[in-house]
C-alpha positions in Angstrom: 154.1 230.9 110.7 156.7 231.8 108.1 154.7 230.1 105.4 151.6 232.1 106.2 153.6 235.3 105.8 155.1 234.2 102.5 151.6 233.5 101.2 150.2 236.9 102.1 148.2 238.5 99.3 149.5 242.1 99.5 146.4 243.3 97.5 143.9 241.9 99.9 145.8 241.4 103.2 143.1 241.5 106.0 144.9 238.8 108.0 145.5 238.2 111.7 148.7 236.1 112.0 149.7 234.1 115.1 153.4 234.8 115.4 155.9 237.1 117.0 156.6 240.6 115.6 160.2 240.1 116.7 160.9 238.7 113.2 159.1 241.2 111.1 162.2 242.3 109.3 163.1 238.7 108.4 159.5 237.9 107.3 159.3 240.9 105.0 163.0 241.1 104.0 162.2 241.3 100.3 159.0 243.2 100.6 158.5 246.8 99.5 157.2 249.0 102.3 153.4 248.7 102.4 152.1 249.9 105.7 150.3 253.3 106.0 149.4 253.4 109.7 150.5 251.5 112.8 148.5 251.7 116.0 149.7 249.4 118.9 150.3 249.0 122.5 153.4 246.9 123.3 153.3 244.6 126.3 154.5 246.4 129.5 157.6 245.1 131.0 157.1 242.1 133.3 153.5 243.1 134.0 151.2 240.5 132.4 151.5 236.9 131.2 149.8 236.7 127.8 149.3 233.0 128.0 151.4 229.8 127.5 153.1 231.1 124.3 156.7 231.3 123.4 158.6 234.5 122.4 156.6 236.8 124.7 158.0 240.3 125.0 158.0 241.8 128.5 156.9 239.0 130.8 159.7 237.4 132.8 162.4 239.5 131.1 165.1 241.8 132.4 164.4 245.4 131.6 167.3 245.7 129.3 166.3 242.6 127.4 162.7 243.9 127.1 163.9 247.2 125.6 166.1 245.3 123.2 163.1 243.4 122.0 161.1 246.6 121.7 163.8 248.1 119.5 164.0 245.0 117.3 160.2 244.9 116.8 160.0 248.5 115.8 163.0 248.2 113.5 160.8 245.6 111.7 157.9 247.9 111.7 160.1 250.7 110.3 161.2 248.3 107.5 157.6 247.7 106.3 156.3 251.3 106.8 155.9 253.7 103.9 157.6 257.1 104.1 154.1 258.6 104.5 153.2 256.3 107.4 152.3 257.4 110.9 152.6 255.3 114.1 150.7 255.7 117.4 152.2 253.8 120.3 150.0 253.5 123.4 152.1 253.1 126.6 152.1 254.0 130.3 154.4 254.5 133.2 154.7 251.9 135.9 156.0 251.4 139.4 158.6 248.8 140.4 160.3 248.6 143.8 158.9 251.9 144.9 160.1 254.0 142.0 158.5 255.1 138.7 159.6 253.4 135.5 159.2 256.0 132.7 158.4 253.5 130.1 157.1 256.1 127.5 160.4 257.9 127.6 162.5 254.7 127.4 160.5 253.3 124.5 160.7 256.6 122.7 164.4 256.6 123.0 164.6 253.1 121.5 162.3 254.1 118.6 164.3 257.2 117.9 167.5 255.2 117.5 165.7 253.2 114.8 164.7 256.3 112.9 161.2 257.1 114.2 160.6 260.8 114.9 158.4 261.7 117.9 155.8 264.2 116.6 153.2 264.5 119.4 152.0 263.1 122.7 148.2 262.6 123.4 146.8 261.8 126.8 144.2 259.1 126.6 141.7 259.5 129.5 140.3 255.9 129.6 138.3 256.1 132.8 140.3 253.3 134.4 143.5 251.4 133.9 146.1 249.3 135.7 147.5 249.7 138.3 145.0 251.5 140.5 146.1 253.9 143.3 148.7 253.0 145.9 150.9 254.9 148.3 152.8 257.6 146.4 150.4 257.3 143.4 147.0 258.8 142.6 144.3 256.7 140.9 145.6 256.1 137.4 143.1 256.8 134.6 145.2 257.7 131.6 147.9 256.4 129.2 150.1 258.1 126.7 149.5 257.9 122.9 152.9 258.7 121.3 152.8 259.7 117.7 155.8 258.9 115.4 156.6 259.4 111.8 159.2 257.7 109.6 162.6 259.4 109.5 162.8 263.0 108.3 159.9 262.6 106.0 157.3 265.4 106.1 155.0 263.6 103.7 153.1 261.7 106.3 149.3 261.7 106.1 147.6 264.0 108.6 144.0 264.9 107.7 143.2 267.1 110.7 140.0 268.6 109.1 138.4 265.1 109.2 138.5 264.9 113.0 137.8 268.5 113.8 134.7 268.9 115.9 132.0 271.4 116.9 132.2 270.0 120.5 133.2 272.4 123.3 132.7 275.6 121.3 132.7 278.5 123.8 129.7 280.8 123.8 131.6 283.7 122.3 132.4 282.0 119.0 129.4 283.9 117.6 130.8 287.3 118.5 134.4 286.3 117.5 134.0 284.2 114.3 137.5 285.3 113.1 139.1 283.3 116.0 137.5 280.0 115.1 138.3 277.8 112.1 135.4 277.3 109.7 136.0 273.5 109.7 135.6 273.3 113.5 138.0 272.9 116.4 141.2 270.8 116.3 140.8 268.2 119.1 142.9 269.0 122.1 145.6 266.5 123.2 143.5 264.9 125.9 141.2 262.3 124.4 138.4 260.8 126.5 137.5 257.3 125.3 136.6 254.7 127.9 137.9 251.2 127.4 135.4 248.5 126.4 134.7 245.9 129.0 132.7 242.8 129.0 129.0 243.8 128.6 129.8 247.4 127.8 129.1 247.0 124.1 125.4 246.7 124.7 125.4 243.2 123.2 123.1 240.6 124.7 124.5 237.8 122.7 126.2 234.8 124.3 129.6 234.2 122.8 130.2 231.2 125.0 133.8 230.6 125.9 135.1 233.3 123.6 134.6 236.2 125.9 135.9 239.6 125.1 138.8 239.6 127.5 142.1 241.5 127.3 144.2 243.6 129.6 143.4 246.7 127.7 141.2 246.5 124.5 141.2 249.6 122.4 138.0 251.6 122.1 136.8 251.4 118.5 135.8 255.1 118.6 139.4 256.0 119.3 140.7 253.7 116.5 138.2 255.3 114.1 139.6 258.7 114.9 143.2 257.6 114.3 142.3 255.9 111.1 140.5 258.9 109.8 143.4 261.2 110.8 146.2 259.2 109.1 144.9 257.0 106.2 142.8 256.9 103.1 140.5 254.1 101.9 142.4 250.9 100.9 145.5 251.9 103.0 147.1 249.3 105.2 146.6 249.5 108.9 149.0 247.3 111.1 149.2 246.3 114.7 152.2 244.2 115.7 150.6 243.4 119.1 147.0 242.9 117.8 145.4 241.5 120.9 141.7 241.0 120.4 142.0 243.0 117.2 139.8 246.0 117.8 142.0 248.1 115.5 141.8 245.5 112.7 138.0 245.2 112.9 137.6 248.9 112.9 139.9 249.3 109.9 137.9 246.7 108.0 134.7 248.7 108.7 136.4 251.8 107.3 137.4 250.1 104.0 141.1 249.9 105.0 143.2 246.7 104.6 144.6 245.3 107.9 147.3 243.1 109.2 147.8 242.0 112.7 150.4 239.9 114.6 150.1 238.3 118.0 151.6 235.4 119.7 148.5 234.3 121.6 146.2 232.1 119.4 143.3 232.7 121.8 143.2 236.3 120.9 142.9 235.5 117.3 139.8 233.3 118.1 138.3 236.2 120.1 139.0 238.5 117.1 137.2 236.2 114.7 134.3 235.2 116.8 133.6 238.2 119.0 135.5 241.4 118.2 134.4 241.7 114.6 130.8 241.2 115.4 130.9 243.6 118.4 132.6 246.3 116.4 130.0 245.8 113.7 127.3 246.3 116.2 129.0 249.4 117.5 129.7 250.8 114.1 126.3 252.5 113.5 126.8 254.6 116.6 130.4 255.6 115.4 129.2 256.4 111.9 126.2 258.4 113.1 128.5 260.5 115.3 130.8 261.5 112.3 127.8 262.1 110.0 126.3 264.4 112.7 129.6 266.2 113.2 129.9 266.7 109.4 126.5 268.2 109.3 127.3 270.5 112.2 130.6 271.4 110.7 128.9 272.4 107.5 126.5 274.7 109.5 129.5 276.1 111.4 131.5 276.8 108.2 128.6 278.6 106.6 127.8 280.6 109.8 131.4 281.6 110.5 131.8 282.8 106.9 128.7 284.9 107.1 129.5 286.2 110.6 133.0 287.3 109.5 131.6 289.1 106.4 129.1 291.0 108.6 131.3 291.7 111.5 134.3 293.0 109.4 133.0 296.6 108.8 131.7 296.9 112.3 135.1 296.0 113.6 136.7 298.5 111.2 134.6 301.4 112.6 135.3 300.4 116.2 139.1 300.2 115.4 139.0 303.7 113.9 137.4 305.1 117.0 139.9 303.4 119.2 142.7 304.7 117.1 141.6 308.3 117.7 143.0 307.9 121.2 146.5 307.6 119.8 145.9 309.7 116.7 143.9 312.8 117.6 143.9 313.9 114.0 141.8 310.9 112.9 138.2 311.0 112.0 135.6 308.3 112.7 132.2 309.6 113.6 130.6 310.5 110.2 129.3 307.1 109.1 125.7 306.9 108.0 125.5 303.4 106.5 127.5 300.3 105.7 126.8 298.0 102.7 128.5 294.6 102.4 128.1 292.7 99.1 129.4 289.2 98.9 130.9 288.2 95.6 131.9 284.8 94.2 135.5 283.8 94.6 137.4 282.9 91.4 139.4 279.7 91.3 142.7 281.6 91.3 141.6 283.6 94.3 141.2 280.6 96.6 144.3 280.3 98.8 144.7 277.6 101.3 147.9 279.2 102.6 146.1 282.4 103.5 142.9 280.6 104.3 140.9 282.8 102.0 137.2 281.9 102.3 135.4 284.9 100.7 135.3 288.0 98.7 133.4 291.2 99.7 132.8 294.7 98.4 132.3 297.1 101.3 130.7 300.5 100.9 131.1 302.9 103.8 128.6 305.8 103.4 130.2 309.0 104.8 128.5 312.3 105.5 131.4 314.8 105.4 132.8 315.8 102.1 135.9 317.5 103.5 137.2 314.4 105.4 136.1 311.5 103.1 139.6 311.0 101.6 141.1 310.9 105.1 138.5 308.4 106.2 139.2 306.0 103.3 143.0 306.2 103.9 142.4 305.4 107.6 140.3 302.4 106.7 142.9 301.1 104.2 145.7 301.5 106.8 143.7 299.5 109.4 142.7 296.6 107.2 146.3 296.0 106.0 147.1 294.6 109.4 145.8 292.0 111.9 143.2 291.3 112.9 141.6 292.2 109.6 144.1 290.2 107.6 143.0 287.1 109.5 139.4 287.2 108.4 140.2 285.2 105.3 138.4 287.8 103.1 139.5 289.5 99.8 138.2 293.0 100.5 137.4 295.9 98.2 136.7 299.1 100.2 134.7 302.0 98.9 133.9 305.2 100.7 131.2 307.5 99.3 129.1 310.4 100.3 125.4 310.1 101.3 124.4 312.0 98.1 126.3 309.5 96.0 124.3 306.4 97.2 122.2 306.5 94.1 125.2 305.5 92.0 125.1 302.1 93.7 121.6 301.3 92.5 122.8 299.5 89.4 125.7 297.8 91.2 124.1 296.1 94.1 121.0 293.8 94.6 117.6 295.6 94.9 116.7 293.9 98.1 119.2 293.5 101.0 119.1 292.2 104.6 119.2 294.7 107.4 121.3 294.6 110.6 120.9 297.3 113.2 122.0 298.3 116.7 125.5 296.9 116.0 124.0 293.3 115.9 125.5 291.5 113.0 124.5 288.0 114.1 120.8 288.2 113.2 119.0 289.9 110.3 116.0 292.0 111.5 114.4 292.6 108.1 114.9 293.1 104.4 114.6 296.4 102.6 114.1 297.8 99.1 117.3 299.7 98.4 115.9 302.6 96.5 113.4 303.5 99.3 115.9 302.9 102.0 118.4 305.2 100.4 115.8 308.0 100.4 115.1 307.4 104.0 118.8 307.6 104.9 119.2 310.9 103.0 116.3 312.4 104.8 117.7 311.1 108.1 114.2 309.9 109.0 115.6 306.6 110.3 118.4 307.9 112.4 116.5 307.5 115.7 116.4 303.7 115.0 120.1 303.4 114.5 122.7 302.6 117.1 124.6 305.8 118.0 128.0 304.1 117.6 127.5 301.6 114.7 125.4 302.6 111.6 123.0 300.1 110.1 124.5 297.4 107.8 122.8 296.2 104.6 124.0 293.0 103.0 123.1 290.3 100.5 124.4 287.9 103.2 121.6 286.7 105.4 121.9 285.0 108.7 119.3 284.3 111.4 119.8 282.9 114.9 117.9 279.8 113.9 120.5 279.1 111.2 123.1 278.1 113.8 121.2 277.6 117.1 121.8 273.9 117.0 125.5 274.4 117.3 126.8 273.8 120.9 128.1 276.8 122.8 129.4 276.0 126.2 129.1 278.7 128.8 132.5 279.8 130.1 133.1 279.2 133.7 136.2 280.5 135.5 138.0 277.8 137.3 138.4 277.9 141.0 136.6 277.5 144.3 134.6 280.8 144.3 131.3 279.1 143.5 131.7 276.4 146.1 132.9 279.0 148.7 129.8 281.1 148.0 127.5 278.2 148.4 129.2 277.2 151.7 129.0 280.7 153.0 125.2 280.7 152.4 124.9 277.4 154.3 126.9 278.7 157.3 124.8 281.9 157.7 
């Protein structure tokens, strides 16, 4: 065992080593930290016998001795982890002698004494787990995924944009684009990944005696998400309790180097003859999911940007009208037309801190000469505060009279998209600017315009079909009202 560690090629790695992680610190005493991500599930205290192997952690131990081993193992992991490393420890509570053993809390305390910092807790809804229900306990279907980082370092890798999703967008994202991130939604802290079981991979191959058996094999879909979140290509992924090696096989598919330790030689055989091939078969499905999500996220990003640009002036006008209730001296009802012209962002204008995504010139056409200065001042006051500062737009506001529209002919495109009736989510037509301006001056189109929101012209074009493939879940209020209504109908 020790010889195999000494002979590790740190450039290639990609090894599954039969041996105990209790001695990681001794094995790698003279090694510079090299691990970028740790994902593991330590054996639960006195719960499962992992075979006729020596130096098992958990089985047959007193609880204090078990926690002592856990601490020593994660001291070794800390020793070989880079300052930028993240660690995800999957663990659950358990019952002994009629009382709950809060194993996640106890393990967290041991890890914190080593120097690990607890950053987050994710609930893994796995469909089923051990133990099942008993008196004083509901059916158990989840485990905790505890995220740790090394010491006080804030340099740990955390690429949240990679795992953002378009799933579970509510139906109102279209009307409130400023409330949704252009790169998609950050996953919530309840992850639904069902554990793989024999036959669940869809494989019809006969692996003989090397069945895919383990108390709790990791779903490769969940491993892929963690690897995407916390590593780059060629980084080192490590599991000190490798089991059947789903993490290792997934890391290899994602062009990461891997290292795994486990005391049970049978698991290494399963990893080599079963797990790698099964993950390989599963990989097309996983890769297709992320490719599809990336396609949807690109559509979402483009749509949210356009919807923000188009909604912004409509929101300004509505805010002005609402402000009149508190400021009777304000003016707000003399708009004839809005023009929104998107401009290209310069490199020095892009700001990740302020999440700047666009640059727009807005022209508000006003029909009252006496109040035009007051109208502009009101607009400037409103847009200096939230929610307008959260649109991610660099804005240049112009307010001009109807008779001054001809001054814009040389400054804006000749053909623009038209949005009417306050609907800024679907372009209804395109117009020639010169002719349209004449119609506005003559007020011959006023009957077609929404009484509250004037028409909007823009070089930004969006149609319903541009984003109709994005999911939009209908919001349903939680409760029993629907069921009670149905029951009432049946009892009539």
